[in-house]
C-alpha positions as CSV (number, residue, x, y, z in Angstrom):
1,M,14.7,-9.6,10.4
2,D,15.5,-7.0,13.7
3,I,13.9,-4.0,12.6
4,Q,15.4,-1.4,15.5
5,K,18.7,-3.2,13.8
6,I,17.9,-2.0,10.4
7,L,17.0,1.8,11.6
8,S,20.0,2.3,13.7
9,S,22.2,0.9,10.4
10,P,24.2,3.8,8.6
11,A,23.1,3.8,4.6
12,F,24.7,1.3,2.4
13,S,25.9,1.3,-1.0
14,C,23.9,-1.6,-2.7
15,E,24.2,-4.2,-4.9
16,C,21.4,-2.7,-7.1
17,G,23.6,1.2,-7.3
18,K,21.3,2.4,-4.8
19,I,22.5,3.9,-1.4
20,H,19.7,2.6,1.0
21,K,18.9,4.5,4.2
22,A,15.9,3.9,5.9
23,Q,13.8,7.1,7.2
24,L,12.0,5.9,9.9
25,K,14.6,6.5,12.7
26,E,12.8,4.2,15.7
27,A,10.1,1.4,16.0
28,I,9.2,0.9,19.7
29,I,7.8,-2.9,19.1
30,E,6.7,-4.4,22.5
31,N,3.7,-4.7,24.9
32,G,3.0,-1.2,27.0
33,A,5.2,0.9,24.5
34,I,3.4,3.7,24.8
35,Q,4.5,3.9,28.7
36,K,7.9,5.4,27.0
37,L,5.7,8.0,25.5
38,P,7.5,10.9,27.7
39,E,10.8,9.5,27.1
40,I,10.8,10.4,23.2
41,I,8.9,13.1,23.1
42,K,12.0,14.6,25.4
43,K,14.8,12.5,23.5
44,Y,13.0,14.7,20.3
45,K,13.0,18.4,22.2
46,G,9.2,18.3,22.4
47,T,8.3,21.1,24.3
48,K,4.1,20.9,23.5
49,V,2.8,18.2,21.5
50,F,-0.3,18.1,18.4
51,L,-2.5,15.2,19.3
52,V,-4.5,14.3,16.0
53,A,-7.1,11.8,16.2
54,D,-10.0,10.4,15.6
55,E,-13.2,9.0,17.2
56,N,-12.1,5.6,17.6
57,T,-8.4,6.0,17.5
58,M,-8.9,8.4,20.9
59,K,-10.6,5.6,22.9
60,A,-8.0,2.5,21.2
61,A,-5.1,5.0,22.2
62,G,-5.4,8.3,22.7
63,N,-7.2,8.9,25.9
64,S,-4.7,7.3,27.1
65,C,-1.8,8.9,25.6
66,I,-3.5,11.7,26.9
67,E,-3.8,11.0,30.3
68,I,0.6,9.7,30.6
69,L,0.7,14.1,28.7
70,N,-1.3,15.3,31.6
71,Q,1.0,12.8,34.0
72,N,4.1,13.6,33.1
73,N,2.9,18.0,32.7
74,I,3.3,17.7,29.0
75,P,1.1,20.3,27.3
76,Y,-0.9,19.3,24.1
77,K,-3.7,20.8,21.6
78,T,-6.2,18.0,20.1
79,S,-7.1,17.9,16.7
80,I,-10.4,15.1,16.8
81,L,-11.3,14.0,13.3
82,D,-14.5,12.7,12.6
83,A,-14.2,8.9,12.1
84,E,-17.6,8.7,10.0
85,R,-16.2,11.1,7.2
86,A,-12.4,11.0,7.5
87,E,-11.2,11.0,4.3
88,P,-8.2,12.0,3.1
89,D,-8.7,14.5,1.4
90,E,-7.4,18.4,0.8
91,H,-10.2,19.4,3.1
92,L,-8.8,17.9,5.7
93,I,-5.5,18.6,5.4
94,G,-6.4,22.1,5.2
95,K,-8.6,21.5,8.4
96,L,-5.3,20.1,10.3
97,A,-2.8,22.9,9.2
98,F,-6.0,25.6,10.5
99,D,-5.8,23.5,13.7
100,F,-1.9,23.4,14.2
101,S,-0.6,25.6,16.7
102,P,2.9,27.0,15.8
103,D,4.0,26.8,19.2
104,C,3.5,22.4,19.1
105,D,7.3,21.2,18.1
106,I,5.8,17.7,18.4
107,I,2.9,15.8,15.9
108,L,1.7,12.9,17.5
109,G,-0.5,11.0,15.5
110,I,-3.0,8.6,17.1
111,G,-4.0,6.0,14.3
112,T,-3.0,4.4,11.2
113,G,-3.9,4.8,7.8
114,V,-5.8,8.1,7.4
115,I,-4.1,9.8,10.5
116,N,-0.8,8.8,9.0
117,D,-1.0,10.0,5.8
118,L,-2.2,13.3,7.0
119,C,0.1,13.6,9.0
120,K,3.0,12.8,7.5
121,I,1.4,15.5,5.0
122,L,1.6,18.0,7.9
123,A,4.6,16.7,9.5
124,N,6.1,17.2,6.0
125,I,4.5,21.0,5.7
126,T,5.8,22.5,9.2
127,D,9.2,20.9,9.6
128,R,8.1,18.9,12.9
129,T,9.0,16.2,14.8
130,F,6.5,13.1,14.1
131,I,5.3,10.7,16.4
132,L,2.6,8.3,15.5
133,V,0.8,5.5,17.7
134,A,-0.3,3.0,15.6
135,T,-3.7,1.8,16.7
136,A,-4.1,-1.6,14.0
137,P,-1.8,-3.8,11.8
138,S,-3.7,-2.9,9.4
139,M,-1.3,-1.0,5.9
140,D,1.9,-0.8,5.0
141,G,2.6,2.7,4.7
142,F,3.7,3.2,8.9
143,A,8.1,3.9,7.4
144,S,6.9,4.8,3.9
145,S,8.0,8.3,3.0
146,T,4.5,9.1,0.8
147,S,0.8,9.6,1.9
148,S,-2.1,8.1,-0.6
149,I,-4.7,11.3,-0.9
150,I,-7.6,11.7,-2.9
151,K,-6.8,14.4,-5.0
152,N,-9.8,15.6,-7.3
153,G,-11.6,12.5,-7.0
154,L,-8.3,9.9,-7.7
155,K,-6.2,8.4,-5.2
156,V,-2.6,9.5,-5.6
157,S,0.6,9.1,-4.1
158,I,2.4,12.0,-3.1
159,N,6.0,12.5,-1.4
160,S,5.9,13.3,2.3
161,R,7.8,12.2,5.0
162,C,7.3,9.2,7.1
163,A,7.7,8.9,11.3
164,D,10.5,9.8,13.1
165,C,9.9,6.9,15.7
166,L,7.1,4.3,15.5
167,F,5.0,2.9,18.7
168,A,3.6,-0.2,18.3
169,D,1.9,-1.1,21.4
170,V,1.5,-5.1,20.9
171,D,-1.2,-4.8,23.8
172,I,-3.4,-1.9,21.4
173,L,-2.6,-3.4,18.6
174,K,-4.2,-6.9,19.2
175,N,-7.1,-5.9,20.5
176,A,-7.1,-3.7,17.2
177,P,-10.6,-4.5,15.1
178,Y,-10.6,-7.9,13.7
179,D,-11.0,-6.9,10.6
180,M,-8.7,-4.0,10.7
181,I,-5.7,-7.1,11.4
182,I,-7.0,-8.9,8.3
183,A,-6.7,-5.5,6.6
184,G,-2.9,-5.5,7.3
185,F,-2.3,-9.5,6.3
186,G,-4.3,-8.8,2.6
187,D,-2.4,-5.7,2.4
188,M,0.9,-8.3,3.1
189,L,-0.2,-10.6,0.6
190,A,0.1,-8.4,-1.8
191,K,3.8,-8.5,-2.0
192,Y,3.2,-12.2,-3.2
193,I,2.3,-9.9,-6.7
194,S,4.1,-6.8,-5.9
195,I,7.7,-8.8,-6.3
196,C,6.4,-10.8,-9.2
197,E,5.5,-8.1,-11.4
198,W,8.4,-6.1,-10.4
199,R,11.4,-8.7,-11.9
200,I,8.7,-9.0,-14.9
201,G,8.9,-5.4,-15.2
202,N,12.6,-5.6,-14.9
203,I,13.4,-8.0,-17.6
204,V,10.7,-6.7,-20.3
205,T,11.3,-2.4,-19.4
206,G,14.8,-2.7,-18.1
207,E,13.4,-1.0,-14.9
208,Y,15.1,-0.7,-11.6
209,Y,15.2,-4.2,-9.5
210,C,16.8,-4.7,-6.1
211,E,17.0,-8.6,-5.0
212,Y,18.2,-7.2,-1.5
213,V,14.6,-4.9,-0.9
214,A,13.1,-8.1,-3.0
215,N,14.0,-10.4,-0.3
216,M,13.2,-8.4,3.0
217,M,9.7,-8.5,1.7
218,R,10.1,-12.4,1.2
219,T,11.0,-12.8,4.1
220,A,8.5,-10.9,6.2
221,L,5.7,-12.5,4.0
222,K,6.8,-15.7,5.3
223,A,7.2,-14.8,8.8
224,I,3.5,-13.8,8.6
225,I,2.5,-17.0,6.5
226,E,4.2,-18.9,9.6
227,N,2.3,-17.3,12.1
228,A,-1.1,-16.6,10.7
229,D,-2.7,-19.4,12.3
230,G,-2.3,-17.3,15.7
231,L,-4.0,-13.8,14.3
232,K,-7.2,-15.2,14.6
233,N,-6.7,-15.5,17.9
234,R,-4.9,-12.0,18.0
235,D,-1.4,-14.2,19.6
236,D,1.1,-11.7,20.2
237,K,3.8,-13.5,17.7
238,A,1.5,-13.5,15.1
239,I,0.6,-9.4,15.9
240,I,4.2,-9.1,15.7
241,S,5.5,-10.6,12.6
242,L,2.3,-9.2,11.1
243,M,3.8,-5.6,12.0
244,N,7.3,-5.8,11.2
245,G,6.5,-6.9,7.8
246,L,3.9,-3.9,7.7
247,I,7.2,-1.7,8.3
248,L,9.6,-3.9,6.2
249,A,6.9,-3.3,3.0
250,G,8.0,1.0,3.8
251,I,11.1,0.4,4.6
252,A,11.4,-1.4,1.7
253,A,9.9,1.3,-0.4
254,D,11.9,4.5,1.1
255,Y,15.0,1.8,0.2
256,A,14.2,1.0,-3.3
257,G,12.9,5.1,-4.0
258,V,9.5,3.8,-5.9
259,S,5.8,1.8,-4.5
260,R,7.4,-1.6,-6.6
261,P,8.1,-3.9,-3.5
262,A,5.0,-3.2,-1.6
263,S,2.2,-2.9,-4.9
264,G,1.1,-4.2,-8.2
265,V,-2.3,-5.3,-9.6
266,E,-3.6,-6.0,-6.8
267,H,-3.6,-2.2,-5.2
268,Y,-5.4,-1.3,-8.5
269,Y,-7.4,-2.9,-8.2
270,S,-8.1,-1.2,-5.0
271,H,-7.4,1.8,-6.1
272,I,-11.0,1.6,-8.7
273,W,-13.4,0.3,-5.9
274,D,-12.1,3.5,-4.3
275,M,-12.3,5.5,-7.1
276,R,-15.8,4.2,-7.6
277,H,-17.1,4.4,-4.2
278,L,-16.4,8.3,-4.1
279,E,-17.8,8.2,-7.6
280,F,-21.0,6.1,-7.7
281,N,-21.5,5.4,-3.8
282,T,-20.8,1.9,-4.6
283,P,-19.9,-0.4,-2.2
284,W,-15.9,-0.9,-0.6
285,S,-13.9,-2.0,1.9
286,L,-10.8,-1.2,4.1
287,H,-7.6,-1.0,1.7
288,G,-5.9,-4.3,3.1
289,I,-9.1,-6.4,2.8
290,Q,-10.0,-4.8,-1.3
291,C,-6.0,-5.9,-1.6
292,G,-6.6,-9.0,-0.7
293,V,-9.0,-9.6,-2.7
294,G,-7.2,-8.0,-5.8
295,T,-4.6,-11.2,-4.9
296,C,-6.6,-13.5,-5.0
297,L,-8.2,-11.9,-8.3
298,A,-4.5,-11.6,-9.7
299,L,-3.6,-15.2,-8.8
300,K,-6.3,-16.1,-11.0
301,E,-4.8,-14.2,-14.0
302,Y,-1.7,-15.0,-13.6
303,E,-3.3,-19.0,-13.9
304,K,-4.6,-17.9,-17.7
305,I,-1.0,-16.3,-18.5
306,K,1.2,-19.8,-17.7
307,D,-0.8,-21.7,-21.0
308,I,-0.6,-19.0,-23.0
309,T,2.3,-19.2,-25.6
310,P,3.4,-15.4,-26.9
311,N,2.2,-14.0,-30.6
312,K,3.9,-11.4,-32.5
313,N,1.7,-11.7,-35.3
314,L,-2.0,-12.0,-32.7
315,A,0.0,-9.1,-30.8
316,L,0.4,-6.7,-33.5
317,A,-2.5,-7.5,-35.6
318,S,-4.9,-6.8,-31.8
319,F,-2.6,-3.4,-30.9
320,E,-3.9,-2.0,-34.5
321,K,-6.9,-2.4,-33.2
322,Y,-7.4,-0.6,-29.8
323,D,-9.0,2.8,-29.9
324,I,-8.5,5.5,-27.8
325,A,-11.8,6.4,-28.0
326,K,-13.2,3.2,-27.4
327,T,-10.3,3.6,-24.0
328,K,-11.7,6.6,-22.7
329,K,-15.5,5.8,-23.5
330,I,-14.9,2.4,-21.3
331,I,-13.4,4.2,-18.5
332,S,-15.5,7.5,-18.3
333,E,-18.3,4.8,-17.4
334,H,-16.2,3.0,-15.6
335,L,-15.0,5.9,-13.3
336,G,-17.1,8.8,-13.8
337,K,-15.1,12.0,-13.4
338,S,-12.5,10.2,-10.8
339,G,-11.5,8.9,-15.0
340,N,-11.0,12.5,-16.0
341,E,-6.7,12.8,-14.9
342,I,-6.6,9.6,-16.6
343,I,-8.5,9.9,-19.6
344,E,-6.2,13.2,-20.2
345,K,-2.7,11.0,-20.1
346,L,-3.8,8.5,-22.6
347,E,-2.8,10.2,-25.8
348,T,0.9,10.3,-24.7
349,S,0.4,6.9,-22.7
350,D,3.2,4.2,-23.7
351,L,0.1,1.6,-23.8
352,F,-0.9,3.5,-27.2
353,N,2.7,4.3,-28.6
354,R,3.7,1.6,-31.6
355,E,7.3,1.5,-32.0
356,K,7.0,1.2,-27.5
357,H,4.7,-1.4,-27.6
358,K,7.3,-3.3,-30.9
359,E,9.8,-2.8,-29.0
360,L,8.9,-4.5,-25.4
361,L,7.0,-7.1,-27.9
362,K,10.4,-8.1,-28.7
363,N,11.5,-8.4,-24.9
364,I,8.6,-10.8,-23.9
365,P,8.7,-13.3,-26.2
366,T,12.3,-14.0,-25.7
367,H,12.2,-13.6,-22.0
368,W,9.5,-16.0,-21.5
369,D,10.1,-18.9,-20.4
370,K,12.6,-16.7,-17.7
371,I,8.6,-14.8,-17.0
372,L,6.7,-18.4,-16.1
373,E,9.9,-19.5,-14.5
374,I,9.7,-15.9,-11.9
375,I,5.3,-16.4,-11.5
376,N,6.3,-19.9,-10.6
377,E,8.9,-18.6,-7.9
378,E,7.1,-15.7,-6.7
379,L,3.6,-16.6,-6.7
380,P,1.6,-18.8,-3.9
381,C,-0.6,-21.5,-4.9
382,R,-4.7,-19.8,-5.5
383,N,-6.2,-22.7,-3.6
384,E,-4.1,-23.1,-1.0
385,L,-3.9,-19.2,-0.2
386,I,-7.4,-19.1,-0.5
387,L,-7.9,-22.4,1.8
388,L,-5.2,-19.9,4.8
389,M,-7.6,-17.1,4.0
390,N,-11.0,-18.5,4.6
391,K,-9.1,-19.9,8.3
392,L,-9.2,-16.8,9.0
393,K,-12.2,-15.6,7.5
394,A,-10.2,-13.2,5.6
395,P,-12.2,-12.1,2.4
396,T,-11.4,-13.8,-0.8
397,K,-14.4,-12.2,-3.2
398,S,-14.8,-8.8,-4.2
399,S,-18.6,-10.1,-3.8
400,Y,-18.2,-10.3,0.1
401,F,-18.1,-6.0,0.3
402,G,-21.1,-5.9,-2.7
403,I,-18.7,-5.6,-5.4
404,P,-20.0,-8.0,-7.8
405,D,-17.6,-10.6,-9.6
406,S,-18.8,-10.3,-12.6
407,E,-17.0,-6.3,-13.1
408,N,-14.1,-7.8,-12.0
409,H,-12.5,-8.7,-15.0
410,Q,-13.0,-5.0,-17.1
411,T,-11.6,-3.8,-13.3
412,F,-8.7,-6.0,-14.1
413,L,-8.3,-4.6,-17.6
414,I,-7.9,-1.0,-16.7
415,T,-5.9,-1.3,-14.0
416,K,-3.1,-0.4,-16.6
417,Y,-4.1,2.9,-16.7
418,I,-4.4,3.7,-13.0
419,R,-0.3,4.2,-12.9
420,D,2.7,3.9,-15.5
421,K,3.7,1.1,-13.9
422,Y,4.6,-2.3,-15.6
423,I,1.5,-4.6,-14.2
424,L,-0.1,-7.8,-15.3
425,S,-2.7,-5.9,-17.2
426,T,-0.1,-3.9,-19.0
427,L,1.6,-7.6,-19.9
428,Y,-2.3,-8.6,-21.1
429,K,-2.5,-5.5,-23.7
430,E,1.0,-6.0,-24.9
431,L,0.1,-9.6,-25.8
432,G,-2.9,-8.8,-27.4
433,L,-5.0,-10.3,-24.8
434,S,-6.9,-7.0,-23.6
435,D,-10.0,-5.0,-25.6
436,F,-9.1,-2.2,-24.9
């Protein structure tokens, strides 16, 4: 799909009932892209730049960008973060706000995940033009209008704004650390699960769904898989396919107005691992690597679903046994203080609403054949995907980054409490297959 054509297209009415328009204005995806930085700053009438980076992204692209700014007599102020302590939380947002100079009319972020999330928030607060120079094809938030931050120990998404212009310099991206390239690949594999669960959620709960947006993700993912072999050699075509997909994922989320096209249960494995790391200092890895592993785990759980025939009486009997106090205890033990916000919402959660459960239980058996059809249409063969991931040296098990495989089923059962979204673990509970 032609990214720039999509970005330059006017808003259009879709059959889904929504008007779709990308918030990202332009993306420059080519070799040597950062040489156009002065031209873009001039285009957005910039007079002084506020450059945000960390020590690692300065080496990857920041120093080159400063050299370009100096050569073109463009004034700037910098805020360089400690790469080892760069967590997207309230403290770093405060630091950037403190460092920011009101005479800067361009925010120039050099980086990907954390830098992008922080700069989106700062741009939203200050109402400044935001230009991002990506340093790795490692995550799918380049074109989204939300930021992932840690608030009270819980990883949450908040409304912010996406960059006005994205520089995806292929010469920079292909020289990123390989684990960051694989992280981007893992973040895109997650779209198999997210589209599947979006369709199932639409059937079971009647929630909004857009086939146009879903197909954007399928098309992008197909191109990435077709070129995946080139990632290990840092082939330009493979890197561009991956970056295109990551950008399209953000556009898809903007089009839909929800995160459905980009994330499902596999992302909630990752969120829980992040929360446990913050709370208990347990092992963790890059977000996309965790999402890739989460995708493998989700595919395994979906294989179990295929062998199930919904039993209404079993589901109703199991629901009566669910104990909120027991659930609170399990979540507290697994997540510590970071689970407090989740626990507070349990009393009013639809997951413990008897009437809501009965209502959904009417839909599940009625549409079971369609649910199985969706699973077969959207999900790849787990063994074939694992073979591809092994070929690319992409982790497929949580034990790779130090999380015992024995913990994963409990993590899976907790995922349904992370967000108010119908995912596989929610379906498990509705069918009476969950312990809590």
